[in-house]
C-alpha positions in Angstrom: 0.2 1.7 4.9 3.4 3.6 5.8 2.5 5.8 9.4 5.6 8.2 9.7 4.8 9.6 13.0 6.4 9.1 15.6 3.5 9.5 18.6 -0.1 9.0 18.7 -0.3 13.0 18.9 1.8 13.0 15.3 -0.7 10.7 14.1 -3.8 13.0 14.4 -2.3 15.6 13.0 -1.2 13.8 9.5 -4.9 12.2 9.7 -6.4 15.4 9.3 -4.4 16.3 6.6 -4.4 12.8 5.3 -4.0 13.6 0.9 -1.8 15.6 2.2 0.6 14.1 4.0 1.4 11.2 1.4 4.3 11.7 -1.2 4.7 10.7 -4.5 5.4 7.0 -4.3 9.2 6.2 -5.9 9.5 2.5 -4.8 8.1 0.9 -8.5 10.7 3.1 -10.4 14.1 2.2 -7.4 12.6 -1.7 -7.8 12.7 -1.5 -11.7 15.7 0.2 -11.8 17.3 -2.0 -9.0 16.5 -5.2 -10.9 17.9 -4.3 -13.9 20.5 -2.7 -12.6 22.0 -5.2 -10.8 19.4 -8.3 -11.1 21.4 -11.2 -12.1 19.3 -13.1 -15.5 18.7 -16.0 -13.2 15.1 -14.5 -11.8 12.5 -13.3 -13.5 10.4 -10.0 -11.9 7.4 -11.5 -11.7 9.4 -14.3 -9.3 10.0 -11.8 -7.0 7.1 -10.1 -6.6 4.8 -12.9 -7.0 5.6 -14.0 -3.4 3.9 -10.9 -2.5 1.3 -11.3 -4.8 0.0 -14.7 -2.9 0.3 -13.8 0.4 -1.5 -10.6 0.5 -4.4 -12.8 -1.6 -4.2 -15.7 0.5 -3.7 -13.6 3.5 -1.5 -13.9 6.7 -1.9 -14.1 10.2 -2.0 -10.6 12.5 0.8 -10.4 15.3 0.5 -9.2 19.4 2.1 -6.0 17.9 0.8 -5.2 15.1 -2.9 -5.5 17.3 -1.4 -3.3 19.7 -0.6 -0.8 17.1 -4.0 -1.1 15.7 -5.1 -1.0 19.3 -3.4 2.5 19.3 -4.9 4.4 16.4 -8.2 2.5 17.1 -10.3 6.4 16.8 -7.9 7.1 13.7 -9.1 3.8 12.1 -12.8 4.4 12.9 -12.4 7.8 11.2 -10.8 7.2 8.2 -13.1 4.6 5.8 -9.7 3.8 3.7 -7.9 1.8 6.4 -11.7 1.0 8.4 -11.2 -1.2 4.6 -7.7 -2.4 5.3 -7.8 -2.8 9.2 -11.0 -3.5 10.0 -11.9 -8.0 10.2 -15.2 -7.1 7.7 -17.1 -10.7 9.6 -16.8 -9.5 13.2 -16.6 -5.5 12.9 -13.6 -5.6 14.4 -10.4 -4.4 14.2 -8.2 -7.7 13.6 -6.7 -9.8 16.7 -3.3 -11.8 17.2 -4.5 -15.0 14.8 -6.6 -13.5 13.1 -6.3 -13.7 8.9 -5.9 -10.3 6.9 -6.2 -10.3 3.4 -4.9 -7.0 0.8 -6.7 -8.6 -3.1 -6.6 -4.8 -3.8 -3.2 -4.1 -3.6 -2.5 -8.0 -4.6 -4.0 -7.5 -8.0 -2.3 -3.6 -8.2 1.6 -5.7 -8.0 0.3 -9.4 -9.9 -0.4 -6.2 -12.2 3.4 -5.2 -12.1 5.1 -8.2 -12.1 3.8 -9.3 -15.2 4.3 -6.1 -16.6 7.0 -5.5 -19.2 7.5 -2.1 -17.6 6.1 -1.7 -14.6 7.5 2.1 -14.3 5.2 2.9 -16.9 2.4 1.2 -15.9 2.8 2.7 -12.3 3.3 6.3 -12.9 1.8 6.8 -16.7 -0.7 4.5 -16.8 -3.6 2.7 -15.3 -2.0 2.3 -11.6 -1.3 6.2 -12.2 -5.1 6.9 -13.1 -6.1 5.1 -10.6 -4.1 6.1 -7.3 -5.3 9.8 -8.9 -8.4 9.5 -9.1 -8.9 8.3 -5.9 -7.3 10.9 -4.3 -7.6 13.4 -7.1 -9.3 16.3 -5.3 -7.2 16.3 -2.5 -3.3 16.3 -2.5 -1.5 14.1 -5.2 -2.2 15.0 -9.2 -1.8 13.4 -11.8 1.8 15.3 -13.2 3.1 14.2 -9.9 3.1 10.8 -10.7 4.4 11.5 -14.2 7.3 13.8 -13.5 8.7 11.1 -11.4 
Protein backbone atom coordinates (compact mmCIF):
# COMPACT_ATOMS: atom_id res chain seq x y z
CA UNK A 1 0.00 0.00 0.00
CA UNK A 2 1.52 3.31 -1.04
CA UNK A 3 0.60 6.57 0.60
CA UNK A 4 1.11 9.33 -1.92
CA UNK A 5 -0.26 12.18 0.18
CA UNK A 6 2.11 14.97 1.22
CA UNK A 7 0.32 15.53 4.52
CA UNK A 8 -2.49 14.19 6.68
CA UNK A 9 -5.08 16.49 5.09
CA UNK A 10 -4.29 15.13 1.61
CA UNK A 11 -4.48 11.60 3.00
CA UNK A 12 -7.92 12.27 4.46
CA UNK A 13 -9.11 13.67 1.12
CA UNK A 14 -7.65 10.63 -0.69
CA UNK A 15 -9.34 8.32 1.81
CA UNK A 16 -12.69 9.89 1.00
CA UNK A 17 -12.17 8.78 -2.61
CA UNK A 18 -10.45 5.56 -1.53
CA UNK A 19 -10.76 3.28 -4.56
CA UNK A 20 -10.89 6.21 -6.96
CA UNK A 21 -7.41 7.27 -5.85
CA UNK A 22 -5.63 4.18 -7.17
CA UNK A 23 -4.08 3.60 -10.56
CA UNK A 24 -3.73 0.43 -12.58
CA UNK A 25 -0.60 -1.17 -11.11
CA UNK A 26 2.29 -1.31 -13.56
CA UNK A 27 5.11 -2.72 -11.44
CA UNK A 28 4.64 -6.38 -12.37
CA UNK A 29 4.75 -5.63 -16.08
CA UNK A 30 7.77 -3.38 -15.58
CA UNK A 31 9.68 -5.85 -13.40
CA UNK A 32 8.99 -8.77 -15.78
CA UNK A 33 10.02 -6.71 -18.82
CA UNK A 34 13.27 -5.67 -17.13
CA UNK A 35 13.96 -9.25 -16.05
CA UNK A 36 13.38 -10.66 -19.55
CA UNK A 37 15.29 -7.88 -21.31
CA UNK A 38 18.23 -7.34 -18.97
CA UNK A 39 18.39 -10.44 -16.77
CA UNK A 40 21.75 -12.21 -16.75
CA UNK A 41 20.20 -15.65 -17.01
CA UNK A 42 22.06 -16.61 -13.83
CA UNK A 43 19.19 -15.77 -11.48
CA UNK A 44 15.73 -17.28 -11.87
CA UNK A 45 12.63 -15.06 -11.66
CA UNK A 46 11.37 -16.95 -8.62
CA UNK A 47 14.72 -16.46 -6.83
CA UNK A 48 14.15 -12.72 -7.07
CA UNK A 49 10.64 -12.93 -5.64
CA UNK A 50 10.85 -15.67 -2.99
CA UNK A 51 12.84 -13.64 -0.40
CA UNK A 52 9.97 -11.14 -0.31
CA UNK A 53 7.42 -13.95 -0.10
CA UNK A 54 9.28 -15.37 2.91
CA UNK A 55 9.52 -11.96 4.57
CA UNK A 56 5.80 -11.30 4.16
CA UNK A 57 4.85 -14.80 5.30
CA UNK A 58 7.20 -15.01 8.30
CA UNK A 59 6.84 -11.36 9.22
CA UNK A 60 9.17 -8.47 9.94
CA UNK A 61 9.54 -6.11 12.90
CA UNK A 62 7.75 -2.78 12.85
CA UNK A 63 10.22 0.09 12.95
CA UNK A 64 9.95 3.21 15.07
CA UNK A 65 9.23 5.26 11.92
CA UNK A 66 6.46 2.89 10.82
CA UNK A 67 4.86 3.06 14.27
CA UNK A 68 5.00 6.86 14.14
CA UNK A 69 3.43 6.96 10.67
CA UNK A 70 0.68 4.56 11.70
CA UNK A 71 -0.17 6.82 14.64
CA UNK A 72 -0.39 9.84 12.31
CA UNK A 73 -3.08 8.12 10.23
CA UNK A 74 -4.70 6.21 13.09
CA UNK A 75 -8.19 7.62 12.44
CA UNK A 76 -8.02 6.70 8.75
CA UNK A 77 -6.88 3.15 9.56
CA UNK A 78 -9.62 2.64 12.14
CA UNK A 79 -12.33 3.72 9.67
CA UNK A 80 -11.08 1.62 6.76
CA UNK A 81 -11.56 -2.16 7.16
CA UNK A 82 -8.89 -3.07 4.62
CA UNK A 83 -6.29 -0.91 6.33
CA UNK A 84 -7.25 -2.37 9.71
CA UNK A 85 -6.51 -5.83 8.35
CA UNK A 86 -2.92 -4.82 7.61
CA UNK A 87 -2.06 -2.37 10.36
CA UNK A 88 -3.94 -3.51 13.48
CA UNK A 89 -2.33 -6.29 15.49
CA UNK A 90 -4.98 -9.00 15.80
CA UNK A 91 -3.55 -10.15 19.14
CA UNK A 92 -3.81 -6.74 20.81
CA UNK A 93 -6.49 -5.00 18.75
CA UNK A 94 -4.17 -1.98 18.56
CA UNK A 95 -2.01 -0.50 15.83
CA UNK A 96 1.28 -2.30 15.46
CA UNK A 97 4.03 -0.97 17.70
CA UNK A 98 7.78 -0.88 17.25
CA UNK A 99 9.28 -4.35 17.53
CA UNK A 100 6.03 -6.24 16.94
CA UNK A 101 6.03 -8.61 13.99
CA UNK A 102 3.79 -7.68 11.07
CA UNK A 103 2.84 -10.27 8.45
CA UNK A 104 0.98 -10.15 5.18
CA UNK A 105 0.21 -13.74 4.13
CA UNK A 106 -2.28 -12.67 1.45
CA UNK A 107 0.33 -10.59 -0.39
CA UNK A 108 2.87 -13.37 0.16
CA UNK A 109 0.56 -15.82 -1.61
CA UNK A 110 -0.04 -13.42 -4.50
CA UNK A 111 3.70 -12.93 -4.97
CA UNK A 112 4.27 -16.69 -4.70
CA UNK A 113 1.85 -17.24 -7.57
CA UNK A 114 3.68 -14.62 -9.62
CA UNK A 115 7.06 -16.16 -8.76
CA UNK A 116 6.16 -19.63 -10.04
CA UNK A 117 4.24 -18.42 -13.10
CA UNK A 118 5.72 -18.81 -16.57
CA UNK A 119 3.89 -15.62 -17.53
CA UNK A 120 3.37 -13.41 -14.47
CA UNK A 121 2.19 -10.50 -16.61
CA UNK A 122 -0.68 -12.55 -18.02
CA UNK A 123 -1.50 -13.96 -14.57
CA UNK A 124 -1.54 -10.51 -12.98
CA UNK A 125 -3.34 -8.50 -15.67
CA UNK A 126 -5.54 -11.10 -17.38
CA UNK A 127 -5.72 -14.08 -15.06
CA UNK A 128 -6.70 -15.11 -11.59
CA UNK A 129 -5.03 -12.19 -9.83
CA UNK A 130 -6.72 -9.65 -12.11
CA UNK A 131 -10.08 -11.23 -11.32
CA UNK A 132 -9.38 -11.16 -7.56
CA UNK A 133 -8.35 -7.49 -7.63
CA UNK A 134 -11.27 -6.45 -9.77
CA UNK A 135 -13.72 -8.35 -7.55
CA UNK A 136 -12.39 -6.49 -4.51
CA UNK A 137 -12.93 -3.07 -5.99
CA UNK A 138 -15.31 -3.72 -8.90
CA UNK A 139 -18.13 -1.57 -7.55
CA UNK A 140 -15.77 1.39 -7.22
CA UNK A 141 -13.11 2.61 -9.62
CA UNK A 142 -10.80 -0.11 -10.99
CA UNK A 143 -12.44 -2.37 -13.53
CA UNK A 144 -11.16 -5.53 -15.19
CA UNK A 145 -10.84 -3.71 -18.51
CA UNK A 146 -8.27 -1.33 -16.98
CA UNK A 147 -6.09 -4.34 -16.16
CA UNK A 148 -6.70 -6.07 -19.50
CA UNK A 149 -5.61 -2.96 -21.43
CA UNK A 150 -2.32 -2.63 -19.57
